[in-house]
PyMOL Python script that loads the backbone (N, CA, C, O; Angstrom):
from pymol import cmd

cmd.read_pdbstr("""\
ATOM      1  N   MET A   1      98.334 115.318 142.780  1.00  0.00           N
ATOM      2  CA  MET A   1      98.552 113.597 142.529  1.00  0.00           C
ATOM      3  C   MET A   1      97.521 113.492 141.010  1.00  0.00           C
ATOM      4  O   MET A   1      96.431 113.001 141.305  1.00  0.00           O
ATOM      5  N   ALA A   2      97.559 113.611 140.485  1.00  0.00           N
ATOM      6  CA  ALA A   2      97.251 112.879 139.338  1.00  0.00           C
ATOM      7  C   ALA A   2      96.289 111.326 139.490  1.00  0.00           C
ATOM      8  O   ALA A   2      96.775 110.210 139.667  1.00  0.00           O
ATOM      9  N   ASP A   3      94.638 111.711 139.344  1.00  0.00           N
ATOM     10  CA  ASP A   3      94.095 110.035 139.587  1.00  0.00           C
ATOM     11  C   ASP A   3      94.992 109.213 138.776  1.00  0.00           C
ATOM     12  O   ASP A   3      95.929 109.917 138.401  1.00  0.00           O
ATOM     13  N   VAL A   4      95.092 107.983 138.343  1.00  0.00           N
ATOM     14  CA  VAL A   4      95.767 107.077 138.497  1.00  0.00           C
ATOM     15  C   VAL A   4      94.699 105.465 138.125  1.00  0.00           C
ATOM     16  O   VAL A   4      93.537 105.265 138.478  1.00  0.00           O
ATOM     17  N   THR A   5      95.609 104.547 137.326  1.00  0.00           N
ATOM     18  CA  THR A   5      94.380 103.793 137.222  1.00  0.00           C
ATOM     19  C   THR A   5      95.649 102.408 136.603  1.00  0.00           C
ATOM     20  O   THR A   5      96.782 102.662 136.194  1.00  0.00           O
ATOM     21  N   THR A   6      94.972 100.876 136.715  1.00  0.00           N
ATOM     22  CA  THR A   6      95.811 100.160 136.058  1.00  0.00           C
ATOM     23  C   THR A   6      95.283 100.145 135.001  1.00  0.00           C
ATOM     24  O   THR A   6      94.196 100.714 134.900  1.00  0.00           O
ATOM     25  N   MET A   7      96.039  99.303 133.523  1.00  0.00           N
ATOM     26  CA  MET A   7      95.936  99.032 132.443  1.00  0.00           C
ATOM     27  C   MET A   7      96.479  97.834 132.272  1.00  0.00           C
ATOM     28  O   MET A   7      97.670  97.556 132.416  1.00  0.00           O
ATOM     29  N   LYS A   8      95.509  97.034 131.928  1.00  0.00           N
ATOM     30  CA  LYS A   8      96.196  95.493 131.066  1.00  0.00           C
ATOM     31  C   LYS A   8      96.748  96.289 130.107  1.00  0.00           C
ATOM     32  O   LYS A   8      96.552  97.324 129.470  1.00  0.00           O
ATOM     33  N   ILE A   9      97.806  95.056 130.316  1.00  0.00           N
ATOM     34  CA  ILE A   9      98.560  95.084 128.542  1.00  0.00           C
ATOM     35  C   ILE A   9      99.912  94.053 127.935  1.00  0.00           C
ATOM     36  O   ILE A   9     101.130  94.227 127.894  1.00  0.00           O
ATOM     37  N   THR A  10      99.068  93.003 127.538  1.00  0.00           N
ATOM     38  CA  THR A  10     100.673  91.519 127.571  1.00  0.00           C
ATOM     39  C   THR A  10     102.136  92.522 127.491  1.00  0.00           C
ATOM     40  O   THR A  10     102.667  93.593 127.199  1.00  0.00           O
ATOM     41  N   ALA A  11     102.190  91.801 127.769  1.00  0.00           N
ATOM     42  CA  ALA A  11     103.947  91.776 128.087  1.00  0.00           C
ATOM     43  C   ALA A  11     104.918  92.169 126.805  1.00  0.00           C
ATOM     44  O   ALA A  11     106.064  92.524 127.077  1.00  0.00           O
ATOM     45  N   ALA A  12     104.582  92.129 125.671  1.00  0.00           N
ATOM     46  CA  ALA A  12     104.876  91.801 124.318  1.00  0.00           C
ATOM     47  C   ALA A  12     104.716  93.708 124.895  1.00  0.00           C
ATOM     48  O   ALA A  12     105.687  94.382 125.239  1.00  0.00           O
ATOM     49  N   THR A  13     103.724  94.054 124.867  1.00  0.00           N
ATOM     50  CA  THR A  13     103.322  95.529 124.542  1.00  0.00           C
ATOM     51  C   THR A  13     103.986  96.154 125.378  1.00  0.00           C
ATOM     52  O   THR A  13     104.596  97.201 125.165  1.00  0.00           O
ATOM     53  N   ARG A  14     103.915  95.533 126.442  1.00  0.00           N
ATOM     54  CA  ARG A  14     104.852  96.468 127.166  1.00  0.00           C
ATOM     55  C   ARG A  14     106.442  96.334 127.316  1.00  0.00           C
ATOM     56  O   ARG A  14     107.189  96.835 128.156  1.00  0.00           O
ATOM     57  N   ASP A  15     106.610  95.815 126.645  1.00  0.00           N
ATOM     58  CA  ASP A  15     107.585  96.160 126.093  1.00  0.00           C
ATOM     59  C   ASP A  15     108.191  96.899 124.677  1.00  0.00           C
ATOM     60  O   ASP A  15     109.322  97.380 124.733  1.00  0.00           O
ATOM     61  N   ARG A  16     107.512  96.968 123.570  1.00  0.00           N
ATOM     62  CA  ARG A  16     106.982  98.076 122.744  1.00  0.00           C
ATOM     63  C   ARG A  16     107.197  98.978 123.688  1.00  0.00           C
ATOM     64  O   ARG A  16     108.413  99.153 123.763  1.00  0.00           O
ATOM     65  N   LEU A  17     106.535  99.741 124.566  1.00  0.00           N
ATOM     66  CA  LEU A  17     106.475 100.726 125.064  1.00  0.00           C
ATOM     67  C   LEU A  17     107.940 100.927 125.484  1.00  0.00           C
ATOM     68  O   LEU A  17     108.392 102.019 125.140  1.00  0.00           O
ATOM     69  N   ARG A  18     108.920  99.994 126.256  1.00  0.00           N
ATOM     70  CA  ARG A  18     109.479 100.538 126.730  1.00  0.00           C
ATOM     71  C   ARG A  18     110.810 100.778 125.950  1.00  0.00           C
ATOM     72  O   ARG A  18     111.480 101.808 125.875  1.00  0.00           O
ATOM     73  N   ALA A  19     110.966  99.836 125.518  1.00  0.00           N
ATOM     74  CA  ALA A  19     111.642 100.058 123.713  1.00  0.00           C
ATOM     75  C   ALA A  19     111.683 100.832 122.950  1.00  0.00           C
ATOM     76  O   ALA A  19     112.792 101.023 122.449  1.00  0.00           O
ATOM     77  N   LEU A  20     110.494 101.695 122.453  1.00  0.00           N
ATOM     78  CA  LEU A  20     109.775 103.498 122.571  1.00  0.00           C
ATOM     79  C   LEU A  20     109.988 104.177 123.197  1.00  0.00           C
ATOM     80  O   LEU A  20     109.622 105.200 122.619  1.00  0.00           O
ATOM     81  N   GLY A  21     110.389 104.461 124.148  1.00  0.00           N
ATOM     82  CA  GLY A  21     110.968 105.632 125.196  1.00  0.00           C
ATOM     83  C   GLY A  21     112.168 105.955 124.937  1.00  0.00           C
ATOM     84  O   GLY A  21     112.760 105.342 124.049  1.00  0.00           O
ATOM     85  N   ALA A  22     112.785 106.959 125.630  1.00  0.00           N
ATOM     86  CA  ALA A  22     113.971 107.516 125.521  1.00  0.00           C
ATOM     87  C   ALA A  22     113.761 107.037 127.128  1.00  0.00           C
ATOM     88  O   ALA A  22     112.903 106.672 127.931  1.00  0.00           O
ATOM     89  N   GLU A  23     116.177 107.505 126.880  1.00  0.00           N
ATOM     90  CA  GLU A  23     116.493 106.943 127.944  1.00  0.00           C
ATOM     91  C   GLU A  23     116.058 107.527 129.826  1.00  0.00           C
ATOM     92  O   GLU A  23     117.059 107.702 130.519  1.00  0.00           O
ATOM     93  N   GLY A  24     115.252 107.679 130.235  1.00  0.00           N
ATOM     94  CA  GLY A  24     114.237 108.591 131.637  1.00  0.00           C
ATOM     95  C   GLY A  24     113.044 108.565 130.853  1.00  0.00           C
ATOM     96  O   GLY A  24     112.775 109.715 131.200  1.00  0.00           O
ATOM     97  N   ASP A  25     111.732 108.162 129.819  1.00  0.00           N
ATOM     98  CA  ASP A  25     110.626 108.546 129.455  1.00  0.00           C
ATOM     99  C   ASP A  25     110.313 107.483 130.447  1.00  0.00           C
ATOM    100  O   ASP A  25     111.039 106.509 130.648  1.00  0.00           O
ATOM    101  N   SER A  26     109.137 107.737 131.084  1.00  0.00           N
ATOM    102  CA  SER A  26     108.575 106.803 132.211  1.00  0.00           C
ATOM    103  C   SER A  26     107.305 105.886 131.019  1.00  0.00           C
ATOM    104  O   SER A  26     107.136 106.567 130.008  1.00  0.00           O
ATOM    105  N   LEU A  27     106.682 104.894 131.011  1.00  0.00           N
ATOM    106  CA  LEU A  27     105.687 104.647 130.029  1.00  0.00           C
ATOM    107  C   LEU A  27     104.931 105.203 129.682  1.00  0.00           C
ATOM    108  O   LEU A  27     104.618 105.350 128.501  1.00  0.00           O
ATOM    109  N   GLU A  28     104.371 105.721 130.730  1.00  0.00           N
ATOM    110  CA  GLU A  28     103.167 106.678 131.620  1.00  0.00           C
ATOM    111  C   GLU A  28     103.234 107.911 129.710  1.00  0.00           C
ATOM    112  O   GLU A  28     102.490 107.979 128.732  1.00  0.00           O
ATOM    113  N   ASP A  29     104.519 108.595 130.105  1.00  0.00           N
ATOM    114  CA  ASP A  29     105.184 109.181 128.822  1.00  0.00           C
ATOM    115  C   ASP A  29     105.375 108.508 127.401  1.00  0.00           C
ATOM    116  O   ASP A  29     105.224 109.311 126.481  1.00  0.00           O
ATOM    117  N   VAL A  30     105.584 107.606 127.133  1.00  0.00           N
ATOM    118  CA  VAL A  30     105.541 106.747 125.809  1.00  0.00           C
ATOM    119  C   VAL A  30     104.015 106.913 125.371  1.00  0.00           C
ATOM    120  O   VAL A  30     103.683 107.552 124.373  1.00  0.00           O
ATOM    121  N   VAL A  31     102.893 106.099 126.448  1.00  0.00           N
ATOM    122  CA  VAL A  31     101.781 105.841 125.659  1.00  0.00           C
ATOM    123  C   VAL A  31     102.270 107.650 126.050  1.00  0.00           C
ATOM    124  O   VAL A  31     103.356 107.570 126.623  1.00  0.00           O
ATOM    125  N   VAL A  32     101.962 108.747 125.965  1.00  0.00           N
ATOM    126  CA  VAL A  32     101.289 109.683 126.109  1.00  0.00           C
ATOM    127  C   VAL A  32     101.916 110.469 124.645  1.00  0.00           C
ATOM    128  O   VAL A  32     101.293 111.024 123.739  1.00  0.00           O
ATOM    129  N   ALA A  33     102.841 110.340 124.763  1.00  0.00           N
ATOM    130  CA  ALA A  33     102.990 110.749 123.201  1.00  0.00           C
ATOM    131  C   ALA A  33     102.847 110.175 122.329  1.00  0.00           C
ATOM    132  O   ALA A  33     102.943 110.816 121.282  1.00  0.00           O
ATOM    133  N   ALA A  34     102.434 108.138 122.163  1.00  0.00           N
ATOM    134  CA  ALA A  34     101.767 107.698 121.446  1.00  0.00           C
ATOM    135  C   ALA A  34     100.334 108.643 120.791  1.00  0.00           C
ATOM    136  O   ALA A  34     100.087 109.380 119.836  1.00  0.00           O
ATOM    137  N   LEU A  35      99.749 108.157 121.801  1.00  0.00           N
ATOM    138  CA  LEU A  35      98.405 108.420 122.195  1.00  0.00           C
ATOM    139  C   LEU A  35      97.840 110.743 121.096  1.00  0.00           C
ATOM    140  O   LEU A  35      96.897 111.126 120.403  1.00  0.00           O
ATOM    141  N   ASP A  36      99.348 111.551 121.739  1.00  0.00           N
ATOM    142  CA  ASP A  36      99.069 112.332 120.923  1.00  0.00           C
ATOM    143  C   ASP A  36      99.659 112.893 119.391  1.00  0.00           C
ATOM    144  O   ASP A  36      99.449 113.848 118.643  1.00  0.00           O
ATOM    145  N   SER A  37     100.462 111.767 119.423  1.00  0.00           N
ATOM    146  CA  SER A  37     100.357 111.006 117.204  1.00  0.00           C
ATOM    147  C   SER A  37      99.607 110.775 116.553  1.00  0.00           C
ATOM    148  O   SER A  37      99.396 111.154 115.401  1.00  0.00           O
ATOM    149  N   TYR A  38      98.759 109.700 117.593  1.00  0.00           N
ATOM    150  CA  TYR A  38      97.321 109.141 116.966  1.00  0.00           C
ATOM    151  C   TYR A  38      96.303 110.360 116.606  1.00  0.00           C
ATOM    152  O   TYR A  38      95.953 110.724 115.483  1.00  0.00           O
ATOM    153  N   GLU A  39      95.828 111.026 118.202  1.00  0.00           N
ATOM    154  CA  GLU A  39      95.747 111.997 117.762  1.00  0.00           C
ATOM    155  C   GLU A  39      95.526 113.022 116.829  1.00  0.00           C
ATOM    156  O   GLU A  39      94.419 113.450 116.503  1.00  0.00           O
ATOM    157  N   SER A  40      96.763 113.456 116.354  1.00  0.00           N
ATOM    158  CA  SER A  40      96.650 114.529 115.326  1.00  0.00           C
ATOM    159  C   SER A  40      96.613 113.294 113.981  1.00  0.00           C
ATOM    160  O   SER A  40      95.931 113.668 113.026  1.00  0.00           O
ATOM    161  N   GLN A  41      97.330 111.762 113.812  1.00  0.00           N
ATOM    162  CA  GLN A  41      96.643 111.253 112.297  1.00  0.00           C
ATOM    163  C   GLN A  41      95.520 111.366 112.469  1.00  0.00           C
ATOM    164  O   GLN A  41      94.902 111.302 111.406  1.00  0.00           O
ATOM    165  N   GLN A  42      94.877 111.519 113.370  1.00  0.00           N
ATOM    166  CA  GLN A  42      93.206 110.886 113.198  1.00  0.00           C
ATOM    167  C   GLN A  42      92.996 112.805 112.742  1.00  0.00           C
ATOM    168  O   GLN A  42      92.394 113.085 111.705  1.00  0.00           O
ATOM    169  N   PHE A  43      93.475 113.753 113.506  1.00  0.00           N
ATOM    170  CA  PHE A  43      93.189 115.307 112.659  1.00  0.00           C
ATOM    171  C   PHE A  43      93.516 115.486 111.844  1.00  0.00           C
ATOM    172  O   PHE A  43      93.012 116.557 111.505  1.00  0.00           O
ATOM    173  N   TRP A  44      94.296 115.048 110.925  1.00  0.00           N
ATOM    174  CA  TRP A  44      94.941 115.780 109.610  1.00  0.00           C
ATOM    175  C   TRP A  44      93.734 114.712 108.159  1.00  0.00           C
ATOM    176  O   TRP A  44      92.956 115.135 107.304  1.00  0.00           O
ATOM    177  N   ALA A  45      94.168 113.274 108.549  1.00  0.00           N
ATOM    178  CA  ALA A  45      93.000 112.664 108.740  1.00  0.00           C
ATOM    179  C   ALA A  45      91.767 113.181 108.040  1.00  0.00           C
ATOM    180  O   ALA A  45      91.519 113.282 106.839  1.00  0.00           O
ATOM    181  N   GLU A  46      91.332 113.366 108.700  1.00  0.00           N
ATOM    182  CA  GLU A  46      89.619 114.165 109.027  1.00  0.00           C
ATOM    183  C   GLU A  46      89.329 115.824 107.906  1.00  0.00           C
ATOM    184  O   GLU A  46      88.381 116.388 107.361  1.00  0.00           O
ATOM    185  N   ALA A  47      91.017 116.045 108.090  1.00  0.00           N
ATOM    186  CA  ALA A  47      90.806 117.873 108.024  1.00  0.00           C
ATOM    187  C   ALA A  47      90.684 117.283 105.952  1.00  0.00           C
ATOM    188  O   ALA A  47      89.829 117.741 105.195  1.00  0.00           O
ATOM    189  N   GLU A  48      92.157 115.865 105.369  1.00  0.00           N
ATOM    190  CA  GLU A  48      92.181 115.429 104.439  1.00  0.00           C
ATOM    191  C   GLU A  48      91.273 115.167 103.281  1.00  0.00           C
ATOM    192  O   GLU A  48      91.332 115.360 102.066  1.00  0.00           O
ATOM    193  N   ALA A  49      90.148 114.499 104.371  1.00  0.00           N
ATOM    194  CA  ALA A  49      89.113 113.998 104.205  1.00  0.00           C
ATOM    195  C   ALA A  49      87.672 115.377 103.386  1.00  0.00           C
ATOM    196  O   ALA A  49      87.038 115.449 102.334  1.00  0.00           O
ATOM    197  N   ALA A  50      87.796 116.251 104.740  1.00  0.00           N
ATOM    198  CA  ALA A  50      86.812 117.457 104.801  1.00  0.00           C
ATOM    199  C   ALA A  50      87.127 117.920 103.762  1.00  0.00           C
ATOM    200  O   ALA A  50      86.247 118.089 102.918  1.00  0.00           O
ATOM    201  N   ALA A  51      88.606 118.310 103.453  1.00  0.00           N
ATOM    202  CA  ALA A  51      88.993 118.906 101.560  1.00  0.00           C
ATOM    203  C   ALA A  51      88.463 118.692 100.413  1.00  0.00           C
ATOM    204  O   ALA A  51      88.036 119.407  99.506  1.00  0.00           O
ATOM    205  N   ALA A  52      88.605 117.066 100.689  1.00  0.00           N
ATOM    206  CA  ALA A  52      88.623 116.222  99.498  1.00  0.00           C
ATOM    207  C   ALA A  52      87.663 116.671  98.905  1.00  0.00           C
ATOM    208  O   ALA A  52      87.699 117.231  97.810  1.00  0.00           O
ATOM    209  N   ALA A  53      86.229 116.363  99.914  1.00  0.00           N
ATOM    210  CA  ALA A  53      84.522 116.236 100.208  1.00  0.00           C
ATOM    211  C   ALA A  53      83.867 117.130  99.765  1.00  0.00           C
ATOM    212  O   ALA A  53      82.666 117.325  99.575  1.00  0.00           O
ATOM    213  N   GLU A  54      85.662 118.195  99.463  1.00  0.00           N
ATOM    214  CA  GLU A  54      84.529 119.963  99.439  1.00  0.00           C
ATOM    215  C   GLU A  54      84.081 120.284  98.028  1.00  0.00           C
ATOM    216  O   GLU A  54      84.811 120.065  97.061  1.00  0.00           O
ATOM    217  N   THR A  55      82.950 120.771  97.933  1.00  0.00           N
ATOM    218  CA  THR A  55      82.578 120.896  96.179  1.00  0.00           C
ATOM    219  C   THR A  55      83.070 122.380  96.188  1.00  0.00           C
ATOM    220  O   THR A  55      83.453 123.115  97.098  1.00  0.00           O
ATOM    221  N   PRO A  56      82.922 122.549  94.854  1.00  0.00           N
ATOM    222  CA  PRO A  56      83.568 123.744  93.963  1.00  0.00           C
ATOM    223  C   PRO A  56      82.805 125.246  94.508  1.00  0.00           C
ATOM    224  O   PRO A  56      83.284 126.379  94.544  1.00  0.00           O
ATOM    225  N   GLU A  57      81.646 124.827  94.846  1.00  0.00           N
ATOM    226  CA  GLU A  57      81.399 126.166  95.386  1.00  0.00           C
ATOM    227  C   GLU A  57      81.594 125.843  96.494  1.00  0.00           C
ATOM    228  O   GLU A  57      82.427 126.529  97.088  1.00  0.00           O
ATOM    229  N   GLN A  58      81.154 125.063  97.019  1.00  0.00           N
ATOM    230  CA  GLN A  58      82.436 124.910  98.980  1.00  0.00           C
ATOM    231  C   GLN A  58      83.581 125.991  99.242  1.00  0.00           C
ATOM    232  O   GLN A  58      83.986 126.912  99.952  1.00  0.00           O
ATOM    233  N   ARG A  59      83.828 125.050  97.951  1.00  0.00           N
ATOM    234  CA  ARG A  59      85.845 125.734  97.808  1.00  0.00           C
ATOM    235  C   ARG A  59      85.662 127.209  97.695  1.00  0.00           C
ATOM    236  O   ARG A  59      86.001 128.004  98.571  1.00  0.00           O
ATOM    237  N   ALA A  60      85.032 127.565  96.416  1.00  0.00           N
ATOM    238  CA  ALA A  60      84.621 129.276  95.755  1.00  0.00           C
ATOM    239  C   ALA A  60      84.218 130.262  96.934  1.00  0.00           C
ATOM    240  O   ALA A  60      84.581 131.432  97.063  1.00  0.00           O
ATOM    241  N   GLU A  61      83.194 129.355  97.957  1.00  0.00           N
ATOM    242  CA  GLU A  61      83.182 130.496  99.379  1.00  0.00           C
ATOM    243  C   GLU A  61      83.715 130.213 100.131  1.00  0.00           C
ATOM    244  O   GLU A  61      83.880 131.068 101.001  1.00  0.00           O
ATOM    245  N   ARG A  62      84.192 129.201 100.288  1.00  0.00           N
ATOM    246  CA  ARG A  62      85.738 129.118 101.864  1.00  0.00           C
ATOM    247  C   ARG A  62      86.801 130.412 100.865  1.00  0.00           C
ATOM    248  O   ARG A  62      87.121 131.411 101.509  1.00  0.00           O
ATOM    249  N   LYS A  63      87.292 130.329  99.351  1.00  0.00           N
ATOM    250  CA  LYS A  63      88.327 131.003  99.249  1.00  0.00           C
ATOM    251  C   LYS A  63      87.413 132.882  98.963  1.00  0.00           C
ATOM    252  O   LYS A  63      88.172 133.769  99.356  1.00  0.00           O
ATOM    253  N   ARG A  64      86.691 133.179  98.660  1.00  0.00           N
ATOM    254  CA  ARG A  64      86.441 134.149  99.012  1.00  0.00           C
ATOM    255  C   ARG A  64      86.091 134.891 101.043  1.00  0.00           C
ATOM    256  O   ARG A  64      86.432 135.855 101.727  1.00  0.00           O
ATOM    257  N   ILE A  65      85.376 133.850 101.152  1.00  0.00           N
ATOM    258  CA  ILE A  65      85.552 134.433 102.695  1.00  0.00           C
ATOM    259  C   ILE A  65      86.951 135.086 103.568  1.00  0.00           C
ATOM    260  O   ILE A  65      86.995 136.033 104.353  1.00  0.00           O
ATOM    261  N   GLU A  66      88.244 134.000 102.991  1.00  0.00           N
ATOM    262  CA  GLU A  66      89.675 133.763 103.039  1.00  0.00           C
ATOM    263  C   GLU A  66      90.173 134.740 102.466  1.00  0.00           C
ATOM    264  O   GLU A  66      91.092 135.286 103.077  1.00  0.00           O
ATOM    265  N   THR A  67      89.788 135.301 101.164  1.00  0.00           N
ATOM    266  CA  THR A  67      90.339 137.117 100.901  1.00  0.00           C
ATOM    267  C   THR A  67      89.956 137.915 101.555  1.00  0.00           C
ATOM    268  O   THR A  67      90.901 138.563 102.005  1.00  0.00           O
ATOM    269  N   GLU A  68      88.173 138.579 102.193  1.00  0.00           N
ATOM    270  CA  GLU A  68      87.986 138.720 103.247  1.00  0.00           C
ATOM    271  C   GLU A  68      88.821 138.912 104.230  1.00  0.00           C
ATOM    272  O   GLU A  68      89.532 139.917 104.202  1.00  0.00           O
ATOM    273  N   VAL A  69      88.904 138.060 105.223  1.00  0.00           N
ATOM    274  CA  VAL A  69      89.557 138.326 105.988  1.00  0.00           C
ATOM    275  C   VAL A  69      91.153 138.248 106.231  1.00  0.00           C
ATOM    276  O   VAL A  69      91.752 138.413 107.294  1.00  0.00           O
ATOM    277  N   ASP A  70      91.859 137.847 104.499  1.00  0.00           N
ATOM    278  CA  ASP A  70      93.024 138.744 104.671  1.00  0.00           C
ATOM    279  C   ASP A  70      93.104 140.069 104.353  1.00  0.00           C
ATOM    280  O   ASP A  70      93.972 140.502 103.595  1.00  0.00           O
ATOM    281  N   ALA A  71      92.686 140.409 104.612  1.00  0.00           N
ATOM    282  CA  ALA A  71      91.889 141.764 103.637  1.00  0.00           C
ATOM    283  C   ALA A  71      91.866 142.896 105.078  1.00  0.00           C
ATOM    284  O   ALA A  71      92.380 144.015 105.081  1.00  0.00           O
ATOM    285  N   TRP A  72      91.042 142.173 106.378  1.00  0.00           N
ATOM    286  CA  TRP A  72      91.064 142.674 107.275  1.00  0.00           C
ATOM    287  C   TRP A  72      92.116 142.823 108.523  1.00  0.00           C
ATOM    288  O   TRP A  72      92.208 143.616 109.460  1.00  0.00           O
ATOM    289  N   THR A  73      93.061 141.384 107.975  1.00  0.00           N
ATOM    290  CA  THR A  73      94.696 141.088 108.670  1.00  0.00           C
ATOM    291  C   THR A  73      95.478 142.666 107.694  1.00  0.00           C
ATOM    292  O   THR A  73      96.133 143.605 108.147  1.00  0.00           O
ATOM    293  N   ASP A  74      95.161 142.451 106.676  1.00  0.00           N
ATOM    294  CA  ASP A  74      96.739 143.649 105.811  1.00  0.00           C
ATOM    295  C   ASP A  74      96.848 145.012 106.482  1.00  0.00           C
ATOM    296  O   ASP A  74      97.788 145.751 106.189  1.00  0.00           O
ATOM    297  N   GLY A  75      96.350 145.209 106.961  1.00  0.00           N
ATOM    298  CA  GLY A  75      97.003 146.112 107.769  1.00  0.00           C
ATOM    299  C   GLY A  75      97.747 145.953 109.021  1.00  0.00           C
ATOM    300  O   GLY A  75      98.896 146.364 109.185  1.00  0.00           O
ATOM    301  N   LEU A  76      96.832 145.155 110.158  1.00  0.00           N
ATOM    302  CA  LEU A  76      98.207 144.773 111.251  1.00  0.00           C
ATOM    303  C   LEU A  76      99.357 144.289 110.510  1.00  0.00           C
ATOM    304  O   LEU A  76      99.907 143.606 111.374  1.00  0.00           O
ATOM    305  N   ARG A  77     100.200 144.186 109.292  1.00  0.00           N
ATOM    306  CA  ARG A  77     101.230 143.702 109.084  1.00  0.00           C
ATOM    307  C   ARG A  77     102.361 144.808 109.341  1.00  0.00           C
ATOM    308  O   ARG A  77     103.549 144.525 109.183  1.00  0.00           O
TER     309      ARG A  77
END
""", "prot")
cmd.dss("prot")
cmd.show_as("cartoon", "prot")
cmd.util.cbc("prot")
cmd.orient("prot")
């Protein structure tokens, strides 16, 4: 069995977690799903910020590399 710990949360938070869960989901299932969703949101927010900060020179270099890699894989399809 995996290591477990206790996390102190308010009764209101516990109730929100229970309400979010589907029939048969444990509170851990709900917390893990919420963390997965949060981490995904953070990842895509960072990716979008990086894309927005990309300079025209960086974009041109990325496109050049993508075109080169695409050419490598064209024969694999």
